[in-house]
C-alpha positions as CSV (number, residue, x, y, z in Angstrom):
1,M,-24.2,-7.8,-24.2
2,R,-23.4,-9.3,-20.9
3,V,-25.3,-10.8,-18.3
4,L,-24.0,-11.2,-14.9
5,K,-26.0,-12.9,-11.9
6,F,-24.7,-12.4,-8.2
7,G,-26.4,-15.1,-5.4
8,G,-27.3,-14.0,-2.1
9,S,-23.9,-14.3,-0.4
10,S,-22.5,-12.0,-2.9
11,V,-24.7,-9.0,-2.2
12,A,-25.4,-9.8,1.9
13,D,-24.0,-6.6,3.1
14,A,-23.0,-3.2,1.7
15,T,-19.4,-4.2,1.5
16,R,-19.9,-6.9,-0.4
17,I,-22.5,-4.8,-2.8
18,S,-19.5,-2.4,-3.2
19,R,-17.4,-5.2,-4.7
20,V,-20.4,-6.6,-6.9
21,L,-20.2,-3.0,-8.0
22,D,-16.7,-2.9,-9.1
23,I,-17.1,-6.2,-10.7
24,V,-20.3,-4.4,-12.6
25,E,-18.2,-1.3,-13.6
26,A,-15.4,-3.2,-15.2
27,E,-17.8,-5.2,-17.6
28,A,-20.1,-2.3,-18.4
29,A,-17.0,-0.6,-19.7
30,K,-16.7,-3.2,-22.5
31,D,-20.2,-4.1,-23.2
32,R,-23.6,-3.3,-21.6
33,V,-24.6,-5.5,-18.8
34,I,-27.7,-6.9,-17.9
35,L,-27.3,-7.0,-14.0
36,V,-29.3,-10.1,-12.2
37,C,-29.4,-10.3,-8.2
38,S,-30.7,-12.4,-5.5
39,A,-32.1,-11.1,-2.2
40,I,-29.4,-10.7,0.2
41,S,-28.3,-13.7,2.1
42,G,-31.0,-14.8,4.4
43,C,-33.8,-12.6,3.2
44,T,-35.7,-15.4,1.4
45,D,-35.8,-17.8,4.1
46,S,-37.2,-14.7,6.0
47,L,-39.8,-13.9,4.4
48,I,-41.0,-17.3,3.9
49,R,-41.3,-17.3,7.5
50,I,-43.2,-13.6,7.2
51,G,-45.5,-14.9,5.2
52,G,-46.3,-17.9,7.5
53,Q,-47.1,-16.2,10.4
54,R,-50.2,-15.9,11.8
55,D,-49.6,-13.8,14.9
56,A,-49.9,-10.0,13.8
57,A,-47.2,-8.6,16.3
58,L,-44.9,-11.0,15.9
59,R,-45.6,-10.7,12.2
60,S,-44.5,-6.8,12.4
61,S,-41.6,-7.4,14.6
62,M,-40.4,-9.6,11.3
63,I,-40.6,-7.4,9.1
64,A,-39.3,-4.7,11.1
65,A,-35.9,-6.7,11.6
66,L,-35.5,-6.9,7.9
67,R,-36.3,-3.7,6.9
68,A,-33.2,-2.6,9.5
69,R,-31.4,-4.8,7.7
70,H,-31.6,-3.0,4.5
71,S,-31.3,0.3,6.1
72,Q,-28.2,-0.9,7.4
73,I,-27.1,-1.2,3.7
74,V,-28.8,2.0,2.4
75,R,-26.6,4.3,5.4
76,R,-23.6,2.9,3.5
77,L,-23.8,3.4,0.4
78,F,-25.9,6.5,0.6
79,T,-25.7,9.6,1.8
80,G,-27.7,13.2,2.0
81,E,-30.6,13.6,-0.7
82,Q,-29.9,10.3,-2.5
83,R,-30.1,8.2,1.1
84,R,-33.7,9.8,1.7
85,Q,-35.0,9.0,-1.5
86,V,-34.2,5.2,-1.4
87,E,-35.4,5.1,2.2
88,T,-38.5,6.4,0.4
89,E,-38.6,3.8,-1.8
90,L,-37.7,1.3,0.7
91,D,-40.9,2.6,2.9
92,S,-42.9,2.3,0.1
93,I,-41.8,-1.3,-0.7
94,F,-42.3,-2.7,2.6
95,E,-45.9,-1.4,3.0
96,D,-46.6,-3.4,0.3
97,L,-44.9,-6.3,1.9
98,S,-46.8,-5.8,5.0
99,A,-50.0,-5.5,3.1
100,A,-48.8,-9.4,1.0
101,K,-50.1,-12.5,2.2
102,G,-48.6,-16.1,2.3
103,E,-46.3,-16.8,-0.9
104,Q,-46.7,-13.3,-1.7
105,C,-44.2,-12.2,0.2
106,V,-41.5,-14.6,-0.9
107,P,-40.5,-12.3,-4.2
108,F,-39.7,-8.8,-2.0
109,G,-36.2,-9.8,-1.1
110,E,-34.9,-9.6,-4.9
111,I,-37.1,-6.3,-5.4
112,L,-35.4,-4.9,-2.2
113,S,-31.6,-5.5,-3.5
114,T,-32.2,-4.9,-6.7
115,R,-33.8,-1.5,-6.2
116,I,-31.1,-0.7,-4.1
117,I,-28.4,-1.7,-6.1
118,A,-29.7,0.4,-9.5
119,R,-30.0,3.3,-7.5
120,K,-26.3,3.0,-6.7
121,L,-25.6,2.3,-10.1
122,N,-27.3,5.7,-11.2
123,C,-25.4,7.5,-8.0
124,E,-21.9,5.8,-10.2
125,Q,-23.0,7.7,-13.5
126,L,-23.8,4.2,-14.9
127,S,-27.0,5.2,-16.2
128,A,-29.0,1.8,-14.9
129,F,-32.2,1.1,-15.4
130,W,-34.4,-1.2,-13.4
131,L,-36.4,-4.0,-15.3
132,D,-39.4,-5.6,-13.8
133,S,-39.2,-9.2,-13.6
134,R,-42.4,-10.0,-12.7
135,R,-43.7,-8.3,-16.2
136,L,-41.0,-10.0,-18.2
137,V,-40.7,-13.2,-17.1
138,K,-44.0,-15.5,-17.8
139,T,-45.2,-18.8,-16.6
140,D,-48.2,-21.0,-17.1
141,G,-49.4,-23.3,-14.2
142,G,-45.7,-22.5,-12.4
143,K,-43.9,-23.6,-16.0
144,L,-41.7,-20.7,-18.1
145,V,-43.4,-19.5,-20.9
146,E,-40.2,-18.7,-22.9
147,E,-40.9,-17.5,-26.2
148,L,-43.4,-15.1,-24.7
149,S,-40.7,-14.4,-21.8
150,Y,-37.9,-13.8,-24.6
151,K,-40.1,-11.2,-27.2
152,N,-41.1,-9.6,-23.3
153,I,-36.9,-9.1,-22.4
154,R,-36.1,-8.0,-25.7
155,A,-39.3,-5.2,-26.4
156,A,-38.4,-3.9,-22.6
157,I,-34.7,-3.6,-23.4
158,K,-34.7,-2.4,-26.8
159,P,-35.9,1.7,-26.0
160,H,-33.4,2.0,-23.8
161,S,-30.2,2.1,-26.5
162,Q,-28.3,4.3,-24.5
163,T,-28.6,2.5,-21.1
164,R,-25.7,0.5,-20.1
165,V,-26.7,-1.9,-16.9
166,F,-30.3,-3.3,-16.5
167,V,-30.9,-4.7,-13.3
168,A,-33.5,-7.4,-13.2
169,P,-34.7,-9.2,-10.4
170,G,-34.3,-12.9,-10.7
171,F,-36.1,-15.6,-9.4
172,I,-39.1,-14.3,-10.0
173,A,-42.1,-14.0,-12.5
174,S,-46.1,-14.1,-12.9
175,E,-48.7,-16.1,-14.2
176,L,-50.4,-15.1,-17.3
177,D,-52.9,-13.7,-15.6
178,G,-50.6,-11.6,-13.5
179,T,-50.3,-13.6,-10.1
180,V,-46.6,-13.2,-9.0
181,S,-45.2,-16.6,-9.3
182,T,-41.6,-18.0,-9.1
183,L,-38.7,-20.0,-10.5
184,G,-37.5,-21.9,-7.7
185,R,-35.0,-21.9,-5.4
186,G,-32.2,-21.2,-6.7
187,G,-33.7,-19.5,-9.6
188,S,-32.1,-16.8,-10.6
189,D,-29.3,-18.6,-12.4
190,Y,-32.2,-19.9,-14.6
191,S,-33.6,-15.9,-14.9
192,A,-30.0,-15.0,-15.7
193,A,-30.4,-17.6,-18.3
194,L,-33.3,-16.3,-19.8
195,Y,-32.3,-13.0,-19.9
196,A,-29.0,-14.1,-21.8
197,A,-30.8,-16.2,-24.4
198,A,-33.7,-13.8,-24.7
199,V,-30.9,-10.8,-26.1
200,G,-28.3,-13.4,-27.5
201,A,-25.5,-12.4,-24.9
202,D,-21.7,-13.0,-25.5
203,S,-21.4,-13.8,-22.1
204,L,-23.3,-15.3,-19.2
205,Q,-21.4,-15.1,-16.1
206,I,-22.8,-16.8,-12.5
207,W,-21.1,-15.0,-9.7
208,T,-21.1,-17.2,-6.2
209,D,-18.8,-17.2,-3.2
210,V,-16.7,-20.4,-4.2
211,P,-14.2,-20.6,-7.0
212,G,-16.0,-21.9,-10.1
213,I,-17.7,-25.7,-9.9
214,M,-15.6,-28.3,-7.8
215,T,-14.6,-31.7,-8.0
216,A,-16.9,-32.4,-5.0
217,N,-18.4,-30.4,-2.3
218,P,-15.5,-29.1,-0.5
219,R,-17.3,-29.0,3.2
220,Q,-17.5,-33.2,2.2
221,V,-14.4,-33.5,0.8
222,S,-11.6,-30.9,1.9
223,S,-9.1,-31.8,-1.1
224,A,-11.4,-30.9,-3.9
225,V,-10.5,-28.1,-6.8
226,T,-12.0,-26.1,-9.7
227,V,-12.4,-27.9,-12.6
228,P,-11.4,-25.3,-15.5
229,T,-14.1,-26.6,-18.4
230,M,-16.6,-28.9,-18.4
231,S,-20.1,-29.6,-21.2
232,Y,-23.3,-28.7,-20.7
233,A,-24.2,-32.4,-19.9
234,S,-21.4,-32.7,-17.3
235,A,-23.0,-29.8,-15.7
236,L,-26.2,-30.7,-15.7
237,S,-25.3,-34.2,-14.8
238,L,-23.7,-32.7,-11.4
239,A,-26.9,-30.9,-11.1
240,E,-29.2,-33.0,-11.1
241,N,-27.3,-35.2,-8.9
242,G,-26.6,-33.0,-5.9
243,A,-24.4,-30.2,-6.9
244,K,-25.7,-27.1,-5.7
245,V,-23.7,-24.3,-7.6
246,L,-25.6,-24.4,-10.6
247,Y,-29.7,-24.9,-11.0
248,A,-30.1,-27.4,-13.3
249,P,-33.2,-25.7,-15.2
250,T,-30.4,-22.8,-16.0
251,L,-28.6,-25.3,-18.4
252,G,-31.5,-25.3,-21.0
253,P,-31.7,-22.0,-22.1
254,A,-27.4,-21.7,-22.5
255,M,-27.6,-25.0,-24.3
256,S,-30.2,-24.3,-27.0
257,S,-28.0,-20.4,-27.5
258,G,-24.8,-21.8,-27.5
259,I,-24.1,-19.2,-24.6
260,A,-21.2,-20.3,-22.2
261,I,-21.8,-20.0,-18.8
262,E,-19.1,-18.7,-16.6
263,V,-19.0,-19.9,-13.1
264,R,-16.7,-17.4,-11.3
265,N,-16.3,-16.1,-7.3
266,S,-17.1,-12.4,-6.4
267,F,-14.7,-12.7,-3.2
268,D,-11.8,-13.9,-5.9
269,P,-12.5,-11.7,-9.2
270,S,-9.3,-12.6,-11.0
271,N,-10.2,-16.5,-10.4
272,A,-11.1,-17.5,-14.1
273,G,-13.5,-20.3,-12.2
274,T,-15.4,-22.8,-14.3
275,I,-16.4,-22.1,-17.9
276,V,-19.5,-24.8,-19.1
277,C,-19.7,-25.0,-22.5
278,K,-20.1,-27.1,-25.8
279,S,-17.9,-30.2,-25.7
280,D,-15.3,-30.8,-27.9
281,P,-15.3,-34.1,-29.6
282,A,-11.2,-34.8,-29.3
283,Q,-11.7,-33.7,-25.8
284,V,-9.2,-36.2,-23.6
285,E,-10.4,-38.5,-21.0
286,T,-11.8,-36.2,-18.1
287,W,-13.0,-36.8,-14.6
288,V,-15.4,-34.0,-13.5
289,G,-16.9,-34.4,-10.4
290,V,-18.9,-37.0,-7.8
291,T,-21.8,-35.3,-6.1
292,S,-24.2,-37.5,-3.9
293,T,-28.3,-36.9,-3.5
294,D,-30.2,-38.3,-0.1
295,D,-33.3,-40.5,0.0
296,P,-33.9,-39.8,3.9
297,G,-36.6,-42.6,3.5
298,S,-34.5,-45.4,3.0
299,G,-31.9,-44.1,4.9
300,L,-29.3,-44.4,1.6
301,S,-27.3,-42.0,-0.6
302,T,-26.9,-42.4,-4.4
303,L,-23.0,-41.1,-5.1
304,C,-23.0,-39.7,-8.8
305,L,-19.2,-39.8,-10.5
306,V,-19.5,-37.8,-13.8
307,S,-16.8,-38.2,-16.6
308,E,-16.3,-36.8,-20.0
309,A,-14.8,-38.9,-23.4
310,V,-14.1,-42.0,-21.0
311,R,-12.7,-45.0,-23.3
312,V,-12.9,-47.7,-21.4
313,P,-16.4,-46.9,-19.3
314,E,-16.9,-50.5,-18.5
315,I,-14.3,-50.8,-16.1
316,V,-15.6,-47.6,-14.2
317,C,-17.9,-49.5,-11.9
318,E,-15.5,-52.2,-10.7
319,R,-12.6,-49.2,-10.0
320,M,-15.5,-47.6,-7.7
321,L,-16.8,-50.8,-6.2
322,A,-13.2,-51.6,-5.3
323,C,-12.3,-48.2,-4.0
324,L,-15.3,-47.7,-1.7
325,Q,-15.1,-51.4,-0.2
326,E,-11.4,-50.8,0.3
327,N,-12.7,-47.9,2.7
328,G,-14.6,-49.7,4.2
329,V,-18.1,-48.2,2.7
330,R,-20.7,-51.4,2.4
331,V,-22.2,-50.9,-1.5
332,E,-25.7,-51.6,-1.9
333,G,-26.2,-53.6,-4.6
334,K,-24.0,-52.9,-7.7
335,P,-22.5,-49.3,-9.0
336,W,-24.3,-48.8,-12.0
337,R,-23.7,-46.3,-15.5
338,E,-25.7,-44.0,-17.2
339,G,-24.1,-42.6,-20.2
340,D,-21.1,-40.4,-18.4
341,A,-22.4,-41.1,-15.3
342,Y,-21.6,-43.8,-12.9
343,F,-23.6,-44.5,-9.7
344,A,-23.4,-46.3,-6.6
345,R,-25.9,-46.4,-3.7
346,C,-24.7,-46.5,0.0
347,S,-25.6,-45.6,3.4
348,T,-26.1,-42.0,4.4
349,A,-24.4,-42.5,7.1
350,F,-21.5,-43.1,5.4
351,I,-21.6,-40.9,2.6
352,K,-18.4,-38.7,3.1
353,E,-16.4,-41.2,3.4
354,A,-17.2,-42.6,-0.1
355,L,-17.3,-39.6,-1.5
356,C,-13.5,-39.1,-0.2
357,A,-13.1,-42.2,-1.4
358,V,-14.1,-42.0,-5.1
359,H,-12.4,-38.7,-5.2
360,R,-9.1,-40.0,-3.6
361,E,-9.7,-42.6,-6.7
362,F,-10.3,-40.7,-9.5
363,F,-9.2,-37.1,-9.5
364,E,-6.2,-36.6,-6.6
365,N,-2.0,-36.8,-7.6
366,A,-0.9,-39.9,-5.2
367,S,2.5,-38.7,-6.1
368,L,1.8,-35.3,-4.5
369,G,0.4,-35.3,-0.8
370,V,-1.5,-32.0,-0.3
371,I,-1.7,-30.4,3.5
372,D,-4.6,-28.1,3.6
373,V,-3.9,-25.4,6.2
374,F,-6.6,-22.7,8.1
375,L,-4.4,-20.2,9.4
376,A,-5.5,-18.2,12.3
377,G,-3.4,-14.5,12.8
378,Y,-2.2,-12.5,10.1
379,G,-0.1,-10.7,12.1
380,G,4.2,-10.7,11.2
381,V,4.5,-14.3,11.8
382,G,1.2,-15.3,9.7
383,R,2.2,-13.4,6.9
384,S,6.1,-14.7,7.0
385,F,4.8,-18.3,6.9
386,V,2.4,-17.5,3.5
387,S,5.2,-16.1,2.2
388,T,7.5,-18.5,2.8
389,V,5.4,-21.1,1.7
390,T,4.9,-19.5,-1.5
391,A,8.8,-19.2,-2.1
392,A,9.3,-22.7,-0.7
393,A,6.7,-24.6,-3.0
394,G,9.0,-26.3,-5.4
395,R,11.4,-27.1,-2.9
396,I,9.0,-28.3,-0.2
397,A,7.5,-30.8,-3.2
398,S,10.7,-32.0,-4.6
399,R,12.0,-32.7,-1.2
400,T,8.9,-33.8,0.6
401,G,6.4,-35.4,-2.1
402,K,4.1,-32.7,-0.4
403,S,2.3,-29.6,-1.0
404,I,0.9,-27.1,1.6
405,R,-2.4,-25.7,0.8
406,I,-3.9,-22.4,2.5
407,V,-7.5,-22.9,2.3
408,G,-8.4,-20.6,5.1
409,V,-7.1,-17.4,6.8
410,S,-8.2,-15.0,9.7
411,N,-7.2,-12.2,11.4
412,S,-9.1,-10.3,14.3
413,R,-11.5,-8.9,12.3
414,S,-12.2,-11.3,9.2
415,Y,-12.4,-14.6,7.7
416,M,-12.4,-16.6,4.4
417,I,-12.4,-20.0,3.8
418,D,-11.6,-21.4,-0.2
419,P,-11.2,-25.0,0.0
420,G,-9.6,-24.9,-3.7
421,G,-6.8,-23.0,-1.9
422,I,-6.4,-19.1,-1.7
423,S,-4.1,-17.4,-4.2
424,P,-1.3,-15.3,-1.9
425,E,-1.2,-12.6,-4.3
426,Q,-5.0,-12.4,-3.3
427,L,-5.0,-13.0,0.3
428,E,-4.9,-9.6,1.2
429,Q,-7.9,-8.0,-0.8
430,R,-10.5,-10.9,-0.3
431,L,-9.6,-11.3,3.8
432,R,-10.6,-7.3,3.2
433,Y,-14.0,-8.8,2.3
434,G,-14.4,-11.7,4.3
435,K,-17.3,-12.5,6.9
436,S,-16.6,-11.1,10.4
437,A,-14.3,-13.1,12.6
438,Q,-15.8,-12.1,16.1
439,N,-16.7,-15.2,18.4
440,Y,-14.3,-17.1,16.2
441,A,-16.7,-17.5,13.8
442,F,-13.4,-18.8,11.6
443,I,-13.2,-21.9,13.8
444,D,-17.2,-22.6,13.9
445,E,-17.1,-23.0,9.9
446,I,-14.2,-25.0,9.7
447,E,-15.9,-27.6,12.4
448,T,-18.4,-28.1,10.0
449,L,-16.4,-28.6,7.1
450,S,-15.5,-32.0,6.2
451,A,-11.6,-31.3,6.7
452,R,-10.2,-34.3,8.5
453,K,-6.3,-34.2,8.1
454,A,-6.5,-30.6,7.7
455,V,-4.1,-28.4,10.0
456,F,-5.2,-25.4,12.3
457,V,-2.1,-23.1,12.3
458,D,-2.3,-20.7,15.6
459,C,-0.4,-17.7,14.9
460,T,-2.6,-15.5,17.1
461,D,-1.7,-14.1,20.6
462,S,-5.1,-15.0,22.3
463,H,-5.4,-15.6,25.3
464,D,-8.2,-18.5,25.1
465,I,-8.4,-19.3,21.7
466,H,-6.7,-23.0,23.0
467,L,-10.2,-23.7,24.3
468,R,-11.1,-24.7,20.8
469,Y,-8.1,-27.1,19.8
470,E,-10.1,-30.1,21.2
471,G,-12.7,-29.4,19.4
472,L,-11.1,-29.4,16.3
473,M,-9.3,-32.3,17.1
474,R,-12.4,-34.4,17.8
475,R,-13.4,-33.6,14.0
476,G,-9.9,-34.9,12.8
477,I,-8.2,-31.8,12.3
478,N,-4.2,-31.3,13.9
479,I,-3.0,-28.5,15.6
480,V,0.4,-26.6,14.9
481,T,1.0,-23.5,17.3
482,S,3.6,-20.7,17.8
483,N,1.1,-19.3,20.9
484,R,2.7,-20.2,24.0
485,R,-0.5,-18.5,25.9
486,S,-1.9,-22.1,24.5
487,L,0.4,-24.2,26.3
488,A,1.0,-22.2,29.5
489,V,-2.5,-22.8,30.5
490,P,-3.7,-24.9,33.7
491,Y,-2.0,-28.5,33.6
492,A,-5.4,-30.2,33.3
493,Q,-6.1,-28.3,30.4
494,Y,-3.0,-28.6,28.6
495,A,-2.9,-32.4,29.6
496,S,-6.4,-32.4,28.3
497,M,-5.3,-31.3,25.0
498,K,-2.3,-33.9,24.6
499,A,-5.1,-36.6,25.3
500,T,-7.3,-35.5,22.7
501,A,-5.0,-35.4,20.3
502,R,-3.8,-38.8,21.0
503,E,-7.3,-40.0,21.5
504,N,-8.3,-38.7,17.7
505,G,-5.3,-39.5,16.0
506,V,-4.1,-36.4,15.3
507,F,-0.9,-34.5,16.0
508,F,-0.3,-31.5,18.2
509,R,2.8,-29.5,17.8
510,Y,3.8,-26.4,19.0
511,D,7.9,-26.6,19.0
512,T,7.9,-23.0,18.2
513,T,6.5,-21.5,21.0
514,V,9.9,-21.8,22.9
515,G,13.3,-20.8,21.0
516,N,11.7,-20.1,18.0
517,A,12.5,-22.6,15.1
518,L,15.7,-24.0,17.4
519,P,14.8,-28.1,18.3
520,I,14.4,-27.4,22.1
521,L,11.1,-29.4,22.7
522,E,11.9,-32.3,20.5
523,S,15.5,-32.5,22.3
524,I,13.7,-32.4,25.8
525,A,10.6,-34.3,24.8
526,G,13.2,-37.1,22.7
527,R,15.3,-37.5,26.0
528,A,12.3,-37.8,28.5
529,N,10.3,-40.2,26.4
530,C,13.3,-42.3,26.2
531,S,13.9,-42.9,29.9
532,D,16.8,-40.7,29.2
533,S,15.2,-38.8,33.1
534,I,15.9,-35.0,32.5
535,V,18.1,-33.8,36.0
536,A,18.1,-30.4,34.9
537,I,16.9,-27.5,32.4
538,E,18.8,-24.3,32.1
539,A,17.6,-21.6,29.7
540,V,17.7,-18.2,28.7
541,I,15.0,-17.1,26.6
542,S,13.8,-14.1,27.0
543,C,14.7,-12.1,23.8
544,T,13.5,-9.1,25.2
545,L,15.7,-8.7,28.1
546,N,18.6,-10.3,26.4
547,Q,18.8,-7.6,24.0
548,I,18.9,-5.1,26.5
549,I,20.7,-6.7,29.3
550,S,23.7,-7.6,26.5
551,R,23.5,-4.4,24.6
552,Y,23.9,-2.3,28.4
553,D,27.1,-1.0,29.6
554,G,26.6,1.3,32.3
555,S,27.5,4.8,32.1
556,R,29.4,3.9,28.9
557,G,26.4,3.6,26.8
558,P,22.7,4.8,26.8
559,S,20.5,4.2,29.9
560,F,18.7,0.9,30.9
561,A,15.5,2.9,30.9
562,S,16.3,4.4,27.5
563,L,17.0,1.0,25.9
564,L,13.6,-0.5,27.8
565,R,11.9,2.2,25.6
566,E,13.5,1.5,22.5
567,A,12.3,-2.4,22.6
568,H,9.1,-1.4,23.6
569,E,8.2,1.1,20.9
570,S,9.7,-1.2,18.6
571,A,7.5,-3.8,19.8
572,L,9.9,-6.2,20.6
573,T,8.5,-6.4,24.5
574,E,4.6,-6.8,25.5
575,P,2.6,-4.2,25.2
576,D,3.6,-3.9,29.1
577,P,6.7,-4.1,29.5
578,R,6.9,-4.8,33.3
579,T,5.5,-8.6,31.8
580,D,8.8,-9.2,30.7
581,L,10.7,-7.8,33.3
582,G,8.9,-9.7,36.0
583,G,9.4,-12.4,34.3
584,K,5.7,-13.5,33.0
585,D,7.0,-14.4,29.6
586,V,9.7,-16.5,30.9
587,L,7.4,-18.4,33.4
588,R,4.9,-20.0,29.9
589,K,8.1,-20.7,28.3
590,L,9.6,-22.8,31.5
591,L,5.7,-24.8,31.7
592,I,6.3,-25.4,28.7
593,L,9.6,-26.4,29.1
594,S,9.1,-29.0,31.8
595,R,6.0,-30.2,30.7
596,E,7.8,-31.7,28.2
597,A,10.4,-33.3,30.2
598,G,7.7,-35.4,32.0
599,V,7.3,-32.6,35.4
600,P,3.5,-31.2,35.5
601,L,4.6,-27.9,37.0
602,E,1.8,-24.8,37.5
603,A,2.4,-21.1,37.6
604,S,2.2,-21.8,41.2
605,D,5.2,-24.1,41.6
606,V,7.4,-21.5,40.0
607,E,9.7,-19.1,42.2
608,I,10.1,-15.6,40.3
609,S,12.6,-12.6,41.6
610,P,12.0,-10.0,39.4
611,M,14.7,-7.6,38.4
612,L,13.0,-4.9,39.9
613,P,11.6,-3.9,43.6
614,P,7.6,-4.1,43.9
615,E,7.0,-0.4,43.4
616,F,8.0,-0.6,40.1
617,F,5.2,-3.1,39.4
618,D,2.1,-1.2,40.8
619,C,2.1,2.2,39.0
620,G,1.1,3.4,35.3
621,I,3.3,3.0,32.9
622,D,4.6,6.7,32.4
623,E,5.3,6.8,36.3
624,F,7.3,3.4,35.7
625,F,9.3,4.3,33.3
626,A,10.1,7.9,35.4
627,K,11.0,5.6,38.7
628,L,13.2,3.3,36.2
629,E,15.3,6.6,35.2
630,A,15.9,7.3,38.7
631,W,17.1,3.9,39.2
632,E,19.9,3.8,36.7
633,Q,22.6,4.5,39.1
634,N,21.6,1.0,41.1
635,F,22.3,-0.2,37.7
636,I,25.6,1.5,36.8
637,D,27.0,0.2,40.1
638,L,25.9,-3.1,39.7
639,E,27.3,-3.1,35.8
640,D,30.5,-1.9,37.5
641,E,30.3,-4.3,39.8
642,L,30.4,-7.3,37.6
643,D,32.4,-5.9,35.2
644,G,35.4,-6.0,38.1
645,K,34.7,-9.5,38.8
646,G,35.1,-10.1,35.0
647,M,30.8,-11.4,35.0
648,R,27.6,-10.8,33.1
649,Q,24.3,-11.0,34.6
650,R,21.7,-13.0,32.9
651,F,17.9,-13.4,33.2
652,V,17.8,-17.8,33.8
653,A,15.1,-20.2,33.9
654,T,15.5,-23.4,35.8
655,L,14.0,-25.9,36.5
656,R,16.6,-28.9,38.4
657,R,15.9,-32.3,40.7
658,D,15.2,-31.7,43.9
659,K,13.4,-34.6,46.2
660,T,12.7,-32.4,48.9
661,R,10.1,-30.7,46.2
662,P,6.3,-32.2,46.0
663,L,6.8,-32.2,42.1
664,G,10.8,-33.8,42.5
665,Y,11.6,-30.4,40.7
666,R,12.5,-26.7,42.1
667,A,11.6,-24.2,39.3
668,E,13.0,-20.8,39.7
669,I,13.3,-17.9,37.2
670,K,16.2,-15.1,38.2
671,M,18.9,-12.7,37.6
672,Q,21.9,-14.7,38.0
673,H,25.9,-13.5,37.1
674,V,27.6,-15.9,34.9
675,D,31.4,-16.1,33.9
676,P,32.7,-16.6,30.9
677,S,32.8,-20.6,31.6
678,D,29.1,-20.3,31.4
679,P,27.8,-20.8,28.0
680,F,24.9,-17.8,28.9
681,Y,27.7,-15.3,29.2
682,W,28.2,-15.5,25.7
683,V,24.5,-14.8,24.8
684,T,24.2,-11.4,22.8
685,G,21.2,-10.0,21.1
686,T,17.9,-11.8,20.6
687,E,20.0,-15.6,21.2
688,N,18.7,-18.2,23.6
689,V,20.9,-20.7,25.1
690,T,18.8,-23.8,27.0
691,V,21.4,-26.2,28.7
692,I,19.6,-30.2,28.8
693,R,21.5,-32.3,31.4
694,S,20.1,-35.7,31.7
695,E,21.2,-38.7,33.4
696,Q,22.6,-41.0,30.8
697,S,23.8,-38.5,28.3
698,A,26.1,-35.6,28.5
699,P,24.8,-32.3,28.5
700,L,22.9,-31.2,25.5
701,I,23.6,-27.2,24.6
702,I,20.9,-25.4,21.9
703,R,22.0,-22.1,21.0
704,G,20.8,-19.8,18.3
705,A,18.2,-17.2,17.1
706,G,15.2,-16.7,19.2
707,E,13.3,-14.1,17.7
708,G,12.1,-13.5,14.3
709,T,9.0,-13.7,12.5
710,R,11.0,-15.7,8.9
711,L,12.3,-17.9,12.2
712,A,9.1,-18.6,13.5
713,A,7.5,-19.3,9.8
714,S,10.2,-21.9,9.0
715,G,9.7,-23.4,12.2
716,I,5.7,-24.0,11.5
717,I,6.6,-25.2,8.4
718,R,9.0,-28.0,9.9
719,D,5.9,-29.3,12.3
720,L,3.4,-29.2,9.0
721,L,5.8,-31.8,7.4
722,Q,7.2,-34.0,9.9
C-alpha cells in the first residue's frame, strides 16, 4: 500500500486538485493508496479567525466567503447531478461549521477538501472511500495514543478490500472522550506517517510545492539545491532547527517502521525530489543543509549546519566562524557541535547573510558560477532563450565558467518559481499549472525572495513593466531586457533606472532593444564614455519597413499594400502596421540610441515625417488598407523615378549635432533617397545598418540581421555573461 500526502498549496484550487488526481491515479494503478490531504491553501487561517470572531454578522460573512471558495472548486470539478450531490454535502458541513465554537472550527478545512476529492475520485471510477481521521487518530491530552490509533486505522481499512483509494483528512484527531483535537500546524505530514506505519506501507510520499528538501530555504539562499537522499536523523535535525518542508514529528512513525519518506513536488511529478531513509554506514562525507531559528526576545538567531559522516568534525566550527567573519557577520560566542549538527548564533538582522555565507562555504562549487534567471515573457524570444541556454549549456560552462539556471518563468496568464531550477522539458507543463500572473504577481514574489545577484530577464512587450525595475534593483537583482518600450520612456524615468542600478551595484543591460544581437549600443556608449563625442548617428533600424521597401519593385511585383498585409499577417509588423509606417517603432529605437550617446532626447524632440499623408492614420484598419491600394500608383511613380536616377528609398533615423538646437542635436525620422555610395542602399530584408560618426574616430558602420528570436536570445545571453 502507498500513502500520499498533499499540502494546501497542492489542493488550492480545481486545477491543482485535478493535477493531484492525475498523480493519485498513476499511483493507484501500481498499488492501493491512502490519500491524506490538508485544507485548501489559506483555509485553516480563515477558520482560526472564524473561531475567534465574536461579531455574528462578520462571522457569517467570513463563513460565506469560505463557502464561495469551495463552491468555485466544486463548479469546476463537477457537473449535473454529481455537482448537486456535492453541493448538498457542502451545505451540511457548513451548517456544522456555523454551529461550531472556537477551536472546534479549525478541523473543518481538511474535512471539506477531502470530501470533495473523495467524491471526485469516485466520479472517475477509482473506488474511493473516505476515512474520518477524527474517529481513527486518538490523542490523550494532546499526545498521540499510538497503538490505539494504529488499531483503529487497520480496522477501518480491513473491510474494504476492493477499495483502491482511501481518502483521509490530515491534521485532525480526537481525544479519548471524543472531543476533536489536532496534531499541530504541519500535522498532515504526521497524519500521513501514522497511516503509513499503521498499514506497513511500502511508500510514504509527501507532496508539496518545492522540489524536495533543499540545502537551504530558497527564499533566503537563492543558490539552494535539492538534496537527493538524507538520513532520518539529518531530516529530523533540519526540521527541529527551522526547516519547514517536513514536520518534525513525522519522522518518528517512519523511522520506527523503517518506511522511506519521499518528499516530492506536486507541480513537477517527474522530479525525484528527496528520499529520507535509514543512513548507509559506508556513506561518504556529506553536507546536508543549513537552516536557522529566531529567538525574538533576544534579537538573535541560531544557525544550524547539518552533516553526515564528516571525518574531521573538529574543524567544522572553525570553518563556520571563519566564513561568517569574512562576510562581516559577527558571531555571538563560539560555534558548537551537537552530533552531526553544528551551531552558531548571530544577530537576526544578519541571518540571511550568515546563511548565504555558510551555504557558499560548504555547498557551492566555486569553480562554476551559477546565474539565476527569472524570465518574464514566454513568447517567441522567451522560448528561444530557454532552448538556446539548454543547447549551449556545456559550451557556456567550459568557455566562461558560468551556468545559467532558470528559476522562474512568467507569461501573461501564469507564473512559477522554483529556486532549485526549472527543467526545460517540464517548463510549459509546470507553467500551465502555475500561479496567476495578474497584476505582476510574479515580480511581487521575486521581491520577497533573497535573490541578490539573480537576473530578471524581460522578454515581454509590456508598456509598464519598467515601473517595477527599480524595486527589483533595490533588492540587488540585475535587469536584462529586450523590451524597447521599457527604455523609450520619458528621460527622467530612464535616468532614474540607470541611477538606481548604479546605486545598488547591479547591472542594467538592454543591447537587444536596438539591432537585436548587433553591438550597436555598446559601440555608441563605448565611444561616448571615452570622451569621443558623437557627431552623428544614422540608422536604418525598422525591420518591417526594410523588408517591405527592399522587396517592393513598383509595377513589376506585388503592390505595396499586399506586401504590408503579408507582413502584418505574419506578425512582423506591430498589431497596427501604421505604428511602423508612422515611425513610432523607429522613434523608440532612436531615443535609446541617442541616450546611449549622452543626449537626453525626448519623443517631442524628434521630427517625424511619416511615409503617408495624415488621412491614412485617422481611419479604421480595413479602410486604411483600401486607401493604401488606391495609393499604389503613387508608389509606382516614385519607384520608377528612383530607378531612373539609380537610387533607392530608405526610412532613416538620424541624430546629428546642431548647435542651434536646445540639446545641441537635431533628431529626425524620414524617408531618404540614397545612391550606391551610401551603405543604406544595400540593405535587404530585415537587415539593420547603423553609421556612428564621432570626433576622433573614423565612421563605424554596423550591419547585420535585425530580426529573429534566436538572435535576440543570443544577445540576451551575451548580456547575462558579460
